[in-house]
C-alpha angles and dihedrals in degrees: 000000000000113000134213121275136229128241089263092058089052088055089063092055106065091170091079101032117109093242123050114245125211092257088052093048090050092052091049092049090052096043100084093049090049096049101034112116122223092267095050130240101108101252130104121251092220135034108200115196127207105228092232091052095053092043093050094051091048095044089049089057092047094051093057097028093151093051135064111259134199133182140159131248120214129194151112143264135231124174107309098345127087112199111212095205105171144004122223109202108218122166142008094169126043118332097224114195095237094050091043091055091046092050092047094049087050091049092049089051090049093049095050093081092052098042090244131132141190107280105167151327139257127209141179135189129198090254098047096245116174097198114122097201092111095047099035096100088053091045091048089053094052091046091055086066102030113039097205100049120159138201120207126194122202110237108203089195093060091045089056090053092051091245129131099288104204127093112209136208124183136202109245123164094338094310134095113235132176121266116233119240091237092057092067122087120202126131123243086237092061089050094051092046089053091051090051090051091053091046088052091051090239089141088077087074098061112116119202132187093268089059092047090054089054095043116020093193088071113090111220089193086078092207094163099037095109098035109142093002122120089245091065095081103029110122130233104250132194099052100112 
């Protein structure tokens, strides 16, 4: 499992330092150009979810259904498509700022090898509220470094109806606006496989950063979570 980093490591991650470095300012200045679709506006036209990323976020919320849950989505963009490649479960207790900074720095380090970056967050509440007020400071921080950042709230009612169970909001021209259902790409097969994983109680195997802090032998990357499950080999669709 990933370990905690020293102050010198933090200095190499300007995204999560309190003051913006020259490198961070350059990255922010380039972000809108990188993410802007052909029609302008700065937001993708399609959010394509890897089945495992979607399932992991939903499973995390189900494991701690009586708690407030938060996690990070990582991915990459190409043209008008933003690929949501993986989910990193973080907290089911309080998202304290120091631990949030540490976890995000570790995620950034992990993503470098695969050419991925932090693209948004997901969250869930015991009552299924989609309001992003509580997570907006975190979302705004991510948006300052990734222009097309998005926030996804788990909707238990949709999950019960075997529908895509995330309600999305994206950052567009300095405003948070709802993501239309038709802008999301995830196969029916992936949704069905996620429901099956929940039925099989596989969500109990999800490890988040809180769990890792309590027992460092537990890997919050969840690399073997779907081993042998039908979700393991389902492809990410909608990127053409």
